[in-house]
N, CA, C and O atoms as a Maestro MAE file, in Angstrom:
{
 s_m_m2io_version
 :::
 2.0.0
}

f_m_ct {
 s_m_title
 :::
 protein
 m_atom[304] {
  # First column is atom index #
  i_m_mmod_type
  r_m_x_coord
  r_m_y_coord
  r_m_z_coord
  i_m_residue_number
  s_m_chain_name
  s_m_pdb_residue_name
  s_m_pdb_atom_name
  i_m_atomic_number
  :::
  1 25 0.909 -1.284 -0.561 1 A "UNK " " N  " 7
  2 3 0.139 -0.246 -0.076 1 A "UNK " " CA " 6
  3 2 0.848 1.135 0.151 1 A "UNK " " C  " 6
  4 15 0.373 2.251 -0.061 1 A "UNK " " O  " 8
  5 25 1.800 0.889 0.518 2 A "UNK " " N  " 7
  6 3 2.659 2.483 0.710 2 A "UNK " " CA " 6
  7 2 3.216 2.805 -0.294 2 A "UNK " " C  " 6
  8 15 3.418 4.015 -0.395 2 A "UNK " " O  " 8
  9 25 3.796 1.734 -1.679 3 A "UNK " " N  " 7
  10 3 4.000 2.041 -2.842 3 A "UNK " " CA " 6
  11 2 3.185 2.419 -3.635 3 A "UNK " " C  " 6
  12 15 3.560 2.968 -4.672 3 A "UNK " " O  " 8
  13 25 1.781 2.215 -3.343 4 A "UNK " " N  " 7
  14 3 0.891 3.266 -4.101 4 A "UNK " " CA " 6
  15 2 0.498 4.513 -3.412 4 A "UNK " " C  " 6
  16 15 -0.249 5.436 -3.737 4 A "UNK " " O  " 8
  17 25 1.290 4.248 -2.261 5 A "UNK " " N  " 7
  18 3 0.765 6.227 -1.745 5 A "UNK " " CA " 6
  19 2 1.543 6.812 -2.286 5 A "UNK " " C  " 6
  20 15 1.178 7.960 -2.539 5 A "UNK " " O  " 8
  21 25 3.102 6.404 -2.807 6 A "UNK " " N  " 7
  22 3 4.499 7.039 -3.233 6 A "UNK " " CA " 6
  23 2 4.027 7.289 -4.443 6 A "UNK " " C  " 6
  24 15 3.998 8.488 -4.720 6 A "UNK " " O  " 8
  25 25 3.428 6.142 -5.724 7 A "UNK " " N  " 7
  26 3 2.993 6.804 -6.528 7 A "UNK " " CA " 6
  27 2 2.356 7.765 -7.098 7 A "UNK " " C  " 6
  28 15 2.498 8.566 -8.021 7 A "UNK " " O  " 8
  29 25 1.442 7.405 -6.118 8 A "UNK " " N  " 7
  30 3 0.192 9.034 -5.987 8 A "UNK " " CA " 6
  31 2 0.456 9.914 -5.414 8 A "UNK " " C  " 6
  32 15 -0.233 10.893 -5.700 8 A "UNK " " O  " 8
  33 25 1.399 10.111 -4.456 9 A "UNK " " N  " 7
  34 3 2.506 11.109 -4.126 9 A "UNK " " CA " 6
  35 2 3.079 12.098 -5.286 9 A "UNK " " C  " 6
  36 15 2.699 13.238 -5.554 9 A "UNK " " O  " 8
  37 25 4.311 11.169 -6.015 10 A "UNK " " N  " 7
  38 3 4.443 11.558 -7.028 10 A "UNK " " CA " 6
  39 2 3.823 11.923 -8.636 10 A "UNK " " C  " 6
  40 15 4.315 12.425 -9.646 10 A "UNK " " O  " 8
  41 25 3.065 11.615 -8.426 11 A "UNK " " N  " 7
  42 3 1.662 11.966 -9.657 11 A "UNK " " CA " 6
  43 2 1.102 13.017 -9.594 11 A "UNK " " C  " 6
  44 15 0.483 13.596 -10.487 11 A "UNK " " O  " 8
  45 25 1.268 13.297 -8.639 12 A "UNK " " N  " 7
  46 3 0.713 14.541 -7.745 12 A "UNK " " CA " 6
  47 2 1.494 16.099 -7.737 12 A "UNK " " C  " 6
  48 15 1.109 17.204 -8.119 12 A "UNK " " O  " 8
  49 25 2.558 15.702 -7.217 13 A "UNK " " N  " 7
  50 3 4.029 16.322 -7.676 13 A "UNK " " CA " 6
  51 2 4.193 16.366 -9.203 13 A "UNK " " C  " 6
  52 15 4.425 17.489 -9.652 13 A "UNK " " O  " 8
  53 25 4.119 15.371 -10.075 14 A "UNK " " N  " 7
  54 3 4.202 15.648 -11.458 14 A "UNK " " CA " 6
  55 2 3.238 16.976 -12.165 14 A "UNK " " C  " 6
  56 15 3.656 17.795 -12.983 14 A "UNK " " O  " 8
  57 25 2.145 16.918 -11.704 15 A "UNK " " N  " 7
  58 3 0.513 17.148 -12.009 15 A "UNK " " CA " 6
  59 2 0.913 18.846 -11.880 15 A "UNK " " C  " 6
  60 15 0.900 19.526 -12.906 15 A "UNK " " O  " 8
  61 25 1.298 19.525 -10.417 16 A "UNK " " N  " 7
  62 3 1.491 20.634 -9.877 16 A "UNK " " CA " 6
  63 2 2.633 21.414 -10.527 16 A "UNK " " C  " 6
  64 15 2.431 22.621 -10.657 16 A "UNK " " O  " 8
  65 25 4.153 20.776 -11.086 17 A "UNK " " N  " 7
  66 3 4.854 21.079 -12.029 17 A "UNK " " CA " 6
  67 2 4.193 21.334 -12.948 17 A "UNK " " C  " 6
  68 15 4.007 22.548 -13.033 17 A "UNK " " O  " 8
  69 25 3.443 20.421 -14.173 18 A "UNK " " N  " 7
  70 3 2.960 20.689 -14.773 18 A "UNK " " CA " 6
  71 2 2.814 21.777 -14.505 18 A "UNK " " C  " 6
  72 15 3.617 22.688 -14.707 18 A "UNK " " O  " 8
  73 25 1.604 21.854 -13.935 19 A "UNK " " N  " 7
  74 3 0.450 23.208 -13.713 19 A "UNK " " CA " 6
  75 2 1.138 24.772 -14.089 19 A "UNK " " C  " 6
  76 15 0.973 25.585 -14.998 19 A "UNK " " O  " 8
  77 25 1.852 24.710 -13.062 20 A "UNK " " N  " 7
  78 3 3.540 25.721 -13.122 20 A "UNK " " CA " 6
  79 2 3.374 26.134 -13.855 20 A "UNK " " C  " 6
  80 15 2.663 27.081 -14.191 20 A "UNK " " O  " 8
  81 25 4.755 24.767 -14.817 21 A "UNK " " N  " 7
  82 3 4.942 25.018 -16.508 21 A "UNK " " CA " 6
  83 2 4.093 25.900 -16.474 21 A "UNK " " C  " 6
  84 15 4.218 27.125 -16.451 21 A "UNK " " O  " 8
  85 25 2.657 24.851 -16.470 22 A "UNK " " N  " 7
  86 3 1.474 25.832 -17.865 22 A "UNK " " CA " 6
  87 2 1.684 27.620 -17.603 22 A "UNK " " C  " 6
  88 15 2.229 28.448 -18.332 22 A "UNK " " O  " 8
  89 25 1.008 27.783 -16.258 23 A "UNK " " N  " 7
  90 3 1.216 29.292 -16.215 23 A "UNK " " CA " 6
  91 2 2.644 30.244 -16.324 23 A "UNK " " C  " 6
  92 15 2.754 31.464 -16.198 23 A "UNK " " O  " 8
  93 25 3.188 29.705 -16.472 24 A "UNK " " N  " 7
  94 3 4.523 30.334 -16.698 24 A "UNK " " CA " 6
  95 2 4.345 30.862 -17.919 24 A "UNK " " C  " 6
  96 15 4.335 32.033 -18.298 24 A "UNK " " O  " 8
  97 25 4.163 29.538 -18.654 25 A "UNK " " N  " 7
  98 3 4.331 30.060 -20.518 25 A "UNK " " CA " 6
  99 2 2.599 30.804 -20.460 25 A "UNK " " C  " 6
  100 15 2.491 31.786 -21.194 25 A "UNK " " O  " 8
  101 25 1.900 30.592 -20.033 26 A "UNK " " N  " 7
  102 3 0.918 30.743 -20.285 26 A "UNK " " CA " 6
  103 2 1.084 32.909 -19.976 26 A "UNK " " C  " 6
  104 15 0.323 33.676 -20.566 26 A "UNK " " O  " 8
  105 25 1.996 33.329 -19.165 27 A "UNK " " N  " 7
  106 3 2.367 34.033 -18.966 27 A "UNK " " CA " 6
  107 2 3.059 35.226 -19.967 27 A "UNK " " C  " 6
  108 15 2.843 36.384 -20.327 27 A "UNK " " O  " 8
  109 25 4.276 33.863 -20.206 28 A "UNK " " N  " 7
  110 3 5.309 34.781 -21.276 28 A "UNK " " CA " 6
  111 2 4.384 35.193 -22.860 28 A "UNK " " C  " 6
  112 15 4.531 36.083 -23.698 28 A "UNK " " O  " 8
  113 25 3.395 34.014 -22.711 29 A "UNK " " N  " 7
  114 3 2.614 34.297 -24.122 29 A "UNK " " CA " 6
  115 2 1.702 35.832 -23.786 29 A "UNK " " C  " 6
  116 15 1.634 36.905 -24.386 29 A "UNK " " O  " 8
  117 25 1.249 35.446 -22.871 30 A "UNK " " N  " 7
  118 3 0.598 36.849 -22.844 30 A "UNK " " CA " 6
  119 2 1.237 38.666 -22.800 30 A "UNK " " C  " 6
  120 15 0.621 39.679 -23.132 30 A "UNK " " O  " 8
  121 25 2.699 38.538 -22.252 31 A "UNK " " N  " 7
  122 3 3.895 39.883 -22.518 31 A "UNK " " CA " 6
  123 2 4.282 39.884 -23.948 31 A "UNK " " C  " 6
  124 15 4.818 40.736 -24.656 31 A "UNK " " O  " 8
  125 25 3.783 38.478 -24.205 32 A "UNK " " N  " 7
  126 3 4.688 38.925 -26.144 32 A "UNK " " CA " 6
  127 2 2.993 39.150 -26.747 32 A "UNK " " C  " 6
  128 15 2.745 39.964 -25.857 32 A "UNK " " O  " 8
  129 25 2.356 39.116 -27.122 33 A "UNK " " N  " 7
  130 3 0.852 39.534 -26.634 33 A "UNK " " CA " 6
  131 2 0.524 40.795 -26.492 33 A "UNK " " C  " 6
  132 15 -0.190 41.388 -27.301 33 A "UNK " " O  " 8
  133 25 0.962 41.257 -25.571 34 A "UNK " " N  " 7
  134 3 0.435 42.481 -25.315 34 A "UNK " " CA " 6
  135 2 1.885 43.705 -25.877 34 A "UNK " " C  " 6
  136 15 1.829 44.932 -25.952 34 A "UNK " " O  " 8
  137 25 2.964 42.855 -26.161 35 A "UNK " " N  " 7
  138 3 3.905 43.295 -26.455 35 A "UNK " " CA " 6
  139 2 3.545 43.896 -27.997 35 A "UNK " " C  " 6
  140 15 3.287 45.064 -28.286 35 A "UNK " " O  " 8
  141 25 3.607 42.802 -28.831 36 A "UNK " " N  " 7
  142 3 2.208 43.083 -29.763 36 A "UNK " " CA " 6
  143 2 2.020 44.374 -30.172 36 A "UNK " " C  " 6
  144 15 2.554 45.345 -30.707 36 A "UNK " " O  " 8
  145 25 0.768 43.839 -29.554 37 A "UNK " " N  " 7
  146 3 -0.298 45.228 -29.620 37 A "UNK " " CA " 6
  147 2 0.182 46.297 -29.317 37 A "UNK " " C  " 6
  148 15 -0.321 47.208 -29.975 37 A "UNK " " O  " 8
  149 25 1.239 46.748 -28.329 38 A "UNK " " N  " 7
  150 3 1.751 48.134 -28.454 38 A "UNK " " CA " 6
  151 2 2.476 48.294 -29.294 38 A "UNK " " C  " 6
  152 15 2.298 49.472 -29.605 38 A "UNK " " O  " 8
  153 25 3.469 47.761 -30.125 39 A "UNK " " N  " 7
  154 3 4.275 48.215 -30.968 39 A "UNK " " CA " 6
  155 2 3.331 48.015 -32.356 39 A "UNK " " C  " 6
  156 15 3.748 48.496 -33.409 39 A "UNK " " O  " 8
  157 25 1.969 47.244 -32.319 40 A "UNK " " N  " 7
  158 3 1.142 48.064 -33.726 40 A "UNK " " CA " 6
  159 2 0.543 49.335 -33.649 40 A "UNK " " C  " 6
  160 15 0.608 50.230 -34.491 40 A "UNK " " O  " 8
  161 25 -0.295 49.341 -32.113 41 A "UNK " " N  " 7
  162 3 -0.339 50.324 -31.970 41 A "UNK " " CA " 6
  163 2 0.132 52.154 -32.126 41 A "UNK " " C  " 6
  164 15 -0.539 53.160 -32.357 41 A "UNK " " O  " 8
  165 25 1.881 51.874 -31.819 42 A "UNK " " N  " 7
  166 3 2.896 52.549 -31.917 42 A "UNK " " CA " 6
  167 2 2.999 52.759 -33.584 42 A "UNK " " C  " 6
  168 15 2.754 53.858 -34.081 42 A "UNK " " O  " 8
  169 25 3.357 51.682 -34.337 43 A "UNK " " N  " 7
  170 3 3.350 50.962 -35.503 43 A "UNK " " CA " 6
  171 2 2.520 52.541 -36.710 43 A "UNK " " C  " 6
  172 15 3.051 53.379 -37.438 43 A "UNK " " O  " 8
  173 25 1.128 52.260 -36.355 44 A "UNK " " N  " 7
  174 3 -0.343 52.535 -36.876 44 A "UNK " " CA " 6
  175 2 0.201 54.349 -36.824 44 A "UNK " " C  " 6
  176 15 0.698 54.938 -37.784 44 A "UNK " " O  " 8
  177 25 -0.074 54.984 -35.386 45 A "UNK " " N  " 7
  178 3 0.432 56.148 -35.067 45 A "UNK " " CA " 6
  179 2 1.318 56.676 -36.052 45 A "UNK " " C  " 6
  180 15 0.989 57.540 -36.865 45 A "UNK " " O  " 8
  181 25 2.263 56.234 -35.985 46 A "UNK " " N  " 7
  182 3 3.640 56.567 -36.767 46 A "UNK " " CA " 6
  183 2 3.394 56.567 -37.949 46 A "UNK " " C  " 6
  184 15 3.996 57.505 -38.472 46 A "UNK " " O  " 8
  185 25 2.542 55.731 -39.004 47 A "UNK " " N  " 7
  186 3 2.210 55.255 -40.231 47 A "UNK " " CA " 6
  187 2 1.308 56.637 -40.584 47 A "UNK " " C  " 6
  188 15 1.540 57.192 -41.658 47 A "UNK " " O  " 8
  189 25 0.339 57.162 -39.738 48 A "UNK " " N  " 7
  190 3 -0.350 57.782 -39.990 48 A "UNK " " CA " 6
  191 2 -0.298 59.169 -40.020 48 A "UNK " " C  " 6
  192 15 -0.835 59.947 -40.808 48 A "UNK " " O  " 8
  193 25 0.898 59.519 -38.418 49 A "UNK " " N  " 7
  194 3 1.770 61.070 -39.064 49 A "UNK " " CA " 6
  195 2 2.770 60.737 -40.608 49 A "UNK " " C  " 6
  196 15 3.235 61.798 -41.026 49 A "UNK " " O  " 8
  197 25 3.016 59.976 -41.155 50 A "UNK " " N  " 7
  198 3 3.730 59.687 -42.139 50 A "UNK " " CA " 6
  199 2 2.925 60.640 -42.952 50 A "UNK " " C  " 6
  200 15 2.992 61.778 -43.416 50 A "UNK " " O  " 8
  201 25 1.782 59.159 -42.870 51 A "UNK " " N  " 7
  202 3 0.713 60.157 -43.924 51 A "UNK " " CA " 6
  203 2 0.157 61.816 -44.401 51 A "UNK " " C  " 6
  204 15 -0.069 62.429 -45.444 51 A "UNK " " O  " 8
  205 25 0.111 62.077 -42.802 52 A "UNK " " N  " 7
  206 3 -0.764 63.509 -43.172 52 A "UNK " " CA " 6
  207 2 0.702 64.041 -43.637 52 A "UNK " " C  " 6
  208 15 0.215 64.130 -44.764 52 A "UNK " " O  " 8
  209 25 1.615 64.339 -43.762 53 A "UNK " " N  " 7
  210 3 2.785 64.493 -43.582 53 A "UNK " " CA " 6
  211 2 3.211 64.620 -45.826 53 A "UNK " " C  " 6
  212 15 3.513 65.530 -46.598 53 A "UNK " " O  " 8
  213 25 2.981 63.220 -45.936 54 A "UNK " " N  " 7
  214 3 2.882 63.210 -47.801 54 A "UNK " " CA " 6
  215 2 1.659 63.633 -48.380 54 A "UNK " " C  " 6
  216 15 1.641 64.548 -49.204 54 A "UNK " " O  " 8
  217 25 0.910 63.199 -48.113 55 A "UNK " " N  " 7
  218 3 -0.401 63.981 -48.206 55 A "UNK " " CA " 6
  219 2 -0.118 65.751 -47.884 55 A "UNK " " C  " 6
  220 15 -0.136 66.091 -49.067 55 A "UNK " " O  " 8
  221 25 0.110 66.995 -47.166 56 A "UNK " " N  " 7
  222 3 0.268 67.305 -46.983 56 A "UNK " " CA " 6
  223 2 1.926 68.182 -48.099 56 A "UNK " " C  " 6
  224 15 2.137 69.383 -48.262 56 A "UNK " " O  " 8
  225 25 2.603 67.204 -48.529 57 A "UNK " " N  " 7
  226 3 3.470 67.577 -49.579 57 A "UNK " " CA " 6
  227 2 2.750 67.515 -50.742 57 A "UNK " " C  " 6
  228 15 2.926 68.328 -51.649 57 A "UNK " " O  " 8
  229 25 1.658 66.289 -50.816 58 A "UNK " " N  " 7
  230 3 1.261 66.561 -51.837 58 A "UNK " " CA " 6
  231 2 0.619 67.692 -52.516 58 A "UNK " " C  " 6
  232 15 0.713 67.835 -53.735 58 A "UNK " " O  " 8
  233 25 0.200 68.210 -52.031 59 A "UNK " " N  " 7
  234 3 -0.709 69.517 -51.685 59 A "UNK " " CA " 6
  235 2 0.072 70.702 -52.212 59 A "UNK " " C  " 6
  236 15 -0.391 71.712 -52.742 59 A "UNK " " O  " 8
  237 25 1.535 70.356 -51.937 60 A "UNK " " N  " 7
  238 3 2.016 71.451 -52.217 60 A "UNK " " CA " 6
  239 2 2.386 72.656 -51.058 60 A "UNK " " C  " 6
  240 15 2.380 73.779 -51.562 60 A "UNK " " O  " 8
  241 25 2.643 72.633 -49.892 61 A "UNK " " N  " 7
  242 3 2.957 73.222 -49.130 61 A "UNK " " CA " 6
  243 2 4.190 73.360 -48.776 61 A "UNK " " C  " 6
  244 15 5.034 72.700 -49.382 61 A "UNK " " O  " 8
  245 25 4.512 74.074 -47.923 62 A "UNK " " N  " 7
  246 3 6.007 73.650 -47.565 62 A "UNK " " CA " 6
  247 2 6.124 73.543 -46.000 62 A "UNK " " C  " 6
  248 15 6.949 72.891 -45.360 62 A "UNK " " O  " 8
  249 25 5.215 74.251 -45.587 63 A "UNK " " N  " 7
  250 3 5.084 74.246 -43.570 63 A "UNK " " CA " 6
  251 2 4.701 72.742 -43.244 63 A "UNK " " C  " 6
  252 15 3.782 72.603 -42.437 63 A "UNK " " O  " 8
  253 25 5.177 71.808 -43.668 64 A "UNK " " N  " 7
  254 3 4.823 70.456 -43.856 64 A "UNK " " CA " 6
  255 2 4.997 70.124 -42.274 64 A "UNK " " C  " 6
  256 15 4.138 70.038 -41.397 64 A "UNK " " O  " 8
  257 25 6.354 69.973 -42.216 65 A "UNK " " N  " 7
  258 3 7.258 69.382 -41.355 65 A "UNK " " CA " 6
  259 2 6.408 69.862 -39.416 65 A "UNK " " C  " 6
  260 15 6.134 69.237 -38.392 65 A "UNK " " O  " 8
  261 25 6.311 71.319 -39.916 66 A "UNK " " N  " 7
  262 3 6.087 72.507 -39.123 66 A "UNK " " CA " 6
  263 2 4.832 72.635 -38.221 66 A "UNK " " C  " 6
  264 15 4.700 73.073 -37.079 66 A "UNK " " O  " 8
  265 25 3.897 72.074 -39.171 67 A "UNK " " N  " 7
  266 3 2.157 71.305 -39.133 67 A "UNK " " CA " 6
  267 2 2.552 70.003 -37.906 67 A "UNK " " C  " 6
  268 15 2.316 69.754 -36.723 67 A "UNK " " O  " 8
  269 25 2.998 69.649 -38.604 68 A "UNK " " N  " 7
  270 3 3.036 68.036 -37.317 68 A "UNK " " CA " 6
  271 2 3.885 67.438 -36.670 68 A "UNK " " C  " 6
  272 15 3.660 66.323 -36.199 68 A "UNK " " O  " 8
  273 25 5.245 68.189 -36.498 69 A "UNK " " N  " 7
  274 3 6.152 68.013 -35.773 69 A "UNK " " CA " 6
  275 2 7.155 69.797 -35.355 69 A "UNK " " C  " 6
  276 15 8.086 70.454 -35.820 69 A "UNK " " O  " 8
  277 25 6.363 69.846 -34.439 70 A "UNK " " N  " 7
  278 3 6.482 71.724 -33.877 70 A "UNK " " CA " 6
  279 2 7.822 71.430 -33.812 70 A "UNK " " C  " 6
  280 15 8.513 72.343 -34.266 70 A "UNK " " O  " 8
  281 25 8.520 70.347 -33.353 71 A "UNK " " N  " 7
  282 3 10.150 70.413 -32.623 71 A "UNK " " CA " 6
  283 2 11.009 70.392 -34.156 71 A "UNK " " C  " 6
  284 15 12.195 70.157 -33.927 71 A "UNK " " O  " 8
  285 25 10.823 70.514 -35.173 72 A "UNK " " N  " 7
  286 3 11.634 70.497 -36.596 72 A "UNK " " CA " 6
  287 2 11.329 71.427 -37.247 72 A "UNK " " C  " 6
  288 15 11.683 71.484 -38.425 72 A "UNK " " O  " 8
  289 25 10.266 72.850 -36.413 73 A "UNK " " N  " 7
  290 3 10.660 74.166 -36.331 73 A "UNK " " CA " 6
  291 2 11.762 73.982 -36.708 73 A "UNK " " C  " 6
  292 15 12.486 73.087 -36.271 73 A "UNK " " O  " 8
  293 25 12.205 75.121 -37.933 74 A "UNK " " N  " 7
  294 3 13.542 76.237 -37.602 74 A "UNK " " CA " 6
  295 2 13.375 76.737 -36.465 74 A "UNK " " C  " 6
  296 15 12.266 76.884 -35.949 74 A "UNK " " O  " 8
  297 25 14.817 77.163 -35.771 75 A "UNK " " N  " 7
  298 3 14.731 78.170 -34.887 75 A "UNK " " CA " 6
  299 2 14.662 79.916 -35.255 75 A "UNK " " C  " 6
  300 15 15.345 80.485 -36.106 75 A "UNK " " O  " 8
  301 25 13.629 80.550 -34.342 76 A "UNK " " N  " 7
  302 3 12.979 81.978 -34.339 76 A "UNK " " CA " 6
  303 2 14.249 82.877 -34.304 76 A "UNK " " C  " 6
  304 15 14.138 84.103 -34.293 76 A "UNK " " O  " 8
  :::
 }
 m_bond[303] {
  # First column is bond index #
  i_m_from
  i_m_to
  i_m_order
  :::
  1 1 2 1
  2 2 3 1
  3 3 4 2
  4 3 5 1
  5 5 6 1
  6 6 7 1
  7 7 8 2
  8 7 9 1
  9 9 10 1
  10 10 11 1
  11 11 12 2
  12 11 13 1
  13 13 14 1
  14 14 15 1
  15 15 16 2
  16 15 17 1
  17 17 18 1
  18 18 19 1
  19 19 20 2
  20 19 21 1
  21 21 22 1
  22 22 23 1
  23 23 24 2
  24 23 25 1
  25 25 26 1
  26 26 27 1
  27 27 28 2
  28 27 29 1
  29 29 30 1
  30 30 31 1
  31 31 32 2
  32 31 33 1
  33 33 34 1
  34 34 35 1
  35 35 36 2
  36 35 37 1
  37 37 38 1
  38 38 39 1
  39 39 40 2
  40 39 41 1
  41 41 42 1
  42 42 43 1
  43 43 44 2
  44 43 45 1
  45 45 46 1
  46 46 47 1
  47 47 48 2
  48 47 49 1
  49 49 50 1
  50 50 51 1
  51 51 52 2
  52 51 53 1
  53 53 54 1
  54 54 55 1
  55 55 56 2
  56 55 57 1
  57 57 58 1
  58 58 59 1
  59 59 60 2
  60 59 61 1
  61 61 62 1
  62 62 63 1
  63 63 64 2
  64 63 65 1
  65 65 66 1
  66 66 67 1
  67 67 68 2
  68 67 69 1
  69 69 70 1
  70 70 71 1
  71 71 72 2
  72 71 73 1
  73 73 74 1
  74 74 75 1
  75 75 76 2
  76 75 77 1
  77 77 78 1
  78 78 79 1
  79 79 80 2
  80 79 81 1
  81 81 82 1
  82 82 83 1
  83 83 84 2
  84 83 85 1
  85 85 86 1
  86 86 87 1
  87 87 88 2
  88 87 89 1
  89 89 90 1
  90 90 91 1
  91 91 92 2
  92 91 93 1
  93 93 94 1
  94 94 95 1
  95 95 96 2
  96 95 97 1
  97 97 98 1
  98 98 99 1
  99 99 100 2
  100 99 101 1
  101 101 102 1
  102 102 103 1
  103 103 104 2
  104 103 105 1
  105 105 106 1
  106 106 107 1
  107 107 108 2
  108 107 109 1
  109 109 110 1
  110 110 111 1
  111 111 112 2
  112 111 113 1
  113 113 114 1
  114 114 115 1
  115 115 116 2
  116 115 117 1
  117 117 118 1
  118 118 119 1
  119 119 120 2
  120 119 121 1
  121 121 122 1
  122 122 123 1
  123 123 124 2
  124 123 125 1
  125 125 126 1
  126 126 127 1
  127 127 128 2
  128 127 129 1
  129 129 130 1
  130 130 131 1
  131 131 132 2
  132 131 133 1
  133 133 134 1
  134 134 135 1
  135 135 136 2
  136 135 137 1
  137 137 138 1
  138 138 139 1
  139 139 140 2
  140 139 141 1
  141 141 142 1
  142 142 143 1
  143 143 144 2
  144 143 145 1
  145 145 146 1
  146 146 147 1
  147 147 148 2
  148 147 149 1
  149 149 150 1
  150 150 151 1
  151 151 152 2
  152 151 153 1
  153 153 154 1
  154 154 155 1
  155 155 156 2
  156 155 157 1
  157 157 158 1
  158 158 159 1
  159 159 160 2
  160 159 161 1
  161 161 162 1
  162 162 163 1
  163 163 164 2
  164 163 165 1
  165 165 166 1
  166 166 167 1
  167 167 168 2
  168 167 169 1
  169 169 170 1
  170 170 171 1
  171 171 172 2
  172 171 173 1
  173 173 174 1
  174 174 175 1
  175 175 176 2
  176 175 177 1
  177 177 178 1
  178 178 179 1
  179 179 180 2
  180 179 181 1
  181 181 182 1
  182 182 183 1
  183 183 184 2
  184 183 185 1
  185 185 186 1
  186 186 187 1
  187 187 188 2
  188 187 189 1
  189 189 190 1
  190 190 191 1
  191 191 192 2
  192 191 193 1
  193 193 194 1
  194 194 195 1
  195 195 196 2
  196 195 197 1
  197 197 198 1
  198 198 199 1
  199 199 200 2
  200 199 201 1
  201 201 202 1
  202 202 203 1
  203 203 204 2
  204 203 205 1
  205 205 206 1
  206 206 207 1
  207 207 208 2
  208 207 209 1
  209 209 210 1
  210 210 211 1
  211 211 212 2
  212 211 213 1
  213 213 214 1
  214 214 215 1
  215 215 216 2
  216 215 217 1
  217 217 218 1
  218 218 219 1
  219 219 220 2
  220 219 221 1
  221 221 222 1
  222 222 223 1
  223 223 224 2
  224 223 225 1
  225 225 226 1
  226 226 227 1
  227 227 228 2
  228 227 229 1
  229 229 230 1
  230 230 231 1
  231 231 232 2
  232 231 233 1
  233 233 234 1
  234 234 235 1
  235 235 236 2
  236 235 237 1
  237 237 238 1
  238 238 239 1
  239 239 240 2
  240 239 241 1
  241 241 242 1
  242 242 243 1
  243 243 244 2
  244 243 245 1
  245 245 246 1
  246 246 247 1
  247 247 248 2
  248 247 249 1
  249 249 250 1
  250 250 251 1
  251 251 252 2
  252 251 253 1
  253 253 254 1
  254 254 255 1
  255 255 256 2
  256 255 257 1
  257 257 258 1
  258 258 259 1
  259 259 260 2
  260 259 261 1
  261 261 262 1
  262 262 263 1
  263 263 264 2
  264 263 265 1
  265 265 266 1
  266 266 267 1
  267 267 268 2
  268 267 269 1
  269 269 270 1
  270 270 271 1
  271 271 272 2
  272 271 273 1
  273 273 274 1
  274 274 275 1
  275 275 276 2
  276 275 277 1
  277 277 278 1
  278 278 279 1
  279 279 280 2
  280 279 281 1
  281 281 282 1
  282 282 283 1
  283 283 284 2
  284 283 285 1
  285 285 286 1
  286 286 287 1
  287 287 288 2
  288 287 289 1
  289 289 290 1
  290 290 291 1
  291 291 292 2
  292 291 293 1
  293 293 294 1
  294 294 295 1
  295 295 296 2
  296 295 297 1
  297 297 298 1
  298 298 299 1
  299 299 300 2
  300 299 301 1
  301 301 302 1
  302 302 303 1
  303 303 304 2
  :::
 }
}
């Protein structure tokens, strides 16, 4: 009977270890998805800004960089 208890204990310990490993892997996957979402949001904002600048340039304006990026304005 003690061999059976030892086997049950080992099985329970193995299941707990696997559960902890799955939890860790799920947390890593969640962090990776969150990082990808943040990168996608930043990329969409960046591309939108560049699209606005390009539309401004195509319209023949000369102050496009100052309009969308005040830091790029020449010093007064």
